[in-house]
GUTOR-207352 format. One line per 8 residues: their letters; for each residue x, y, z of C-alpha. Coordinates in steps of 0.02 Angstrom, whole numbers, plus 32768, in hexadecimal, padded with zeros to 4 digits. Layout:
! GUTOR-207352
A> X,Y,Z | ...;
***
This chain:
! GUTOR-207352
MSAPREPR> BE36,3ABA,3DB5 | BE51,3B76,3D75 | BEC5,3C02,3DBF | BE89,3C87,3E35 | BE45,3D1C,3DCF | BEB3,3DB3,3DDB | BE5F,3E43,3E36 | BE17,3ED5,3DB8;
KDAVDAIV> BE70,3F6E,3DC4 | BE31,4023,3DB7 | BE78,40C9,3D9C | BE8C,40D8,3E69 | BF06,404E,3E5B | BF66,40A4,3DE8 | BF8C,4141,3E4F | BFAF,40C8,3ED7;
EQWAEVRP> C033,405A,3E62 | C081,4113,3E2B | C08D,4148,3EEA | C0E5,40A9,3F13 | C15D,40B2,3E7F | C191,416C,3EA9 | C166,4169,3F6A | C17A,40B5,3FB6;
DLDTTAVE> C174,4101,4064 | C0D9,413A,405A | C02E,40DD,409B | BFB1,4100,4013 | BF1B,40B0,405D | BECA,413C,4074 | BED9,4174,3FB1 | BE85,40B9,3F8C;
VFGRVHRL> BDE8,40E2,3FF1 | BDDD,41A2,3FD6 | BE10,41A4,3F2F | BD8E,4120,3F00 | BD01,416F,3F5F | BD25,4213,3F07 | BD25,41C4,3E62 | BC97,4169,3E89;
ARAMDDRM> BC37,420A,3EBA | BC65,4269,3E1B | BC2C,41D0,3DB9 | BB8A,41C7,3E11 | BB76,427F,3E0C | BB7A,4283,3D59 | BAEA,41EE,3D4E | BA85,4246,3DC6;
ENACARYG> BA92,42E9,3D65 | BA5A,429C,3CCE | B9C4,423B,3D28 | B983,42E9,3D5F | B9B2,4343,3CCA | B91D,42D1,3C70 | B8A3,4327,3CEB | B8EB,43DF,3CB7;
ISRGEFDV> B942,43FD,3D6C | B9F1,43DF,3DA8 | BA3B,4376,3E23 | BA30,43FC,3EA4 | B985,4434,3E86 | B948,4383,3E95 | B9A1,4371,3F36 | B931,4411,3F6B;
LAALRRSG> B88E,43B7,3F34 | B8D1,4317,3F87 | B8F1,437B,402B | B83F,43C5,4021 | B7E5,4321,3FF2 | B825,42B4,4085 | B814,434F,40FE | B763,4302,4130;
QSRMLSPR> B6BC,4319,4111 | B6D0,43E9,40FB | B74E,43D8,4082 | B799,447C,40C8 | B844,44AA,4101 | B891,454F,4118 | B91E,4590,409F | B990,4589,4138;
QLSAALMV> B95D,44D3,416B | B97D,449F,40A8 | BA17,44E7,40AC | BA5B,448A,4127 | B9FF,43EF,4104 | BA65,43F5,405E | BB0C,444A,409B | BAEC,44DA,4014;
TTGGMTGR> BB14,4593,4046 | BA77,4606,4060 | BAA9,4657,3FBA | BAB0,45AC,3F4E | BA0B,4588,3F9A | B9BC,4624,3F5C | B9E4,45FD,3EB6 | B9A7,4555,3EAF;
LDKLERAG> B8FE,4597,3F08 | B8EA,4623,3E86 | B8FA,459E,3DEE | B87D,452B,3E3F | B80B,45A3,3E60 | B80A,45FF,3DB5 | B7E6,4544,3D76 | B758,4532,3DDB;
LLRRSPDP> B796,44A7,3E57 | B793,44F9,3EFA | B75E,4591,3F4A | B7AA,4609,3FCE | B72D,464E,404D | B73C,46BD,40F0 | B756,4650,418F | B6B3,466F,4204;
HDRRGLQV> B72B,4654,429B | B7BE,46CD,4268 | B7A3,476C,420E | B856,476E,41BF | B849,46B6,4183 | B813,4656,40F1 | B7C0,45A9,40C8 | B7EB,4545,4035;
TLTEEGLR> B760,44C6,4005 | B745,444D,3F70 | B6C4,4476,3EF7 | B654,43E2,3EA4 | B6CA,43E5,3E17 | B771,43E8,3E75 | B71F,4358,3EE0 | B706,42F5,3E45;
LADEAVGS> B7AF,431C,3DF9 | B803,42E5,3E95 | B7B5,424E,3E9F | B7DA,421E,3DED | B88F,4251,3DF6 | B8B9,41FE,3E99 | B891,4159,3E59 | B90A,417D,3DB0;
CLAVQTAA> B994,41AF,3E2A | B974,411E,3E9B | B97C,40B0,3DF9 | BA1E,40F7,3DC8 | BA6D,40DF,3E75 | BA1D,4034,3E71 | BA63,3FFB,3DCF | BB18,4034,3E14;
LSALDTER> BB0A,3FD9,3EB2 | BACC,3F28,3E3C | BB86,3F0E,3E33 | BB81,3EDC,3EE5 | BB19,3E50,3F3E | BAAC,3E7D,3FBE | BB18,3E4B,4052 | BBB2,3EBC,400C;
VAQLADLL> BB40,3F54,3FF3 | BB0D,3F4A,40A8 | BBBB,3F32,40DB | BBF3,3FCB,4075 | BB58,402F,40BC | BB94,400D,4168 | BC4F,402F,4144 | BC2B,40D6,40F4;
RDLLLAVE> BBB8,4111,4184 | BC32,40E9,4202 | BCB8,4148,41A3 | BC41,41D5,418E | BC10,41E0,4242 | BCC8,41E9,4269 | BD00,4268,41FC | BC57,42D7,4224;
E> BC7D,42CD,42E0;
***
């Protein structure tokens, strides 16, 4: 019979071990969770940025196109709705919209229901690019999740949802 496998260690384990050496009184459970969430988010952001770059857009610009694409048949949102959905300042959103409009991927037009407002709509080219890029981005995320079996992926999604809802309350 073979001996049980030693658990694999990551960079967060090293941080926790260092804290245990100098401050054994600390409960570092939160570091174990949030340190990994942070490192995972950074690693995936880099991968997603690379996937989007193949289409000549940034991850943030992809997020705008994707929000418009999934917004329904009209594929139309106001700049304020986009800012809220993507948790971006209105100034940051304006920069993204300017670049995407110059690239011919979306258009801004007056809102017929609000003289002061604008509507942002995908162009046909923006629709095509959004559909292509979303496939590439999902492939990157799916590849990362392949390290876990289906049951563990579902469990992780549930746990992260519970934590996110608690933190956002």
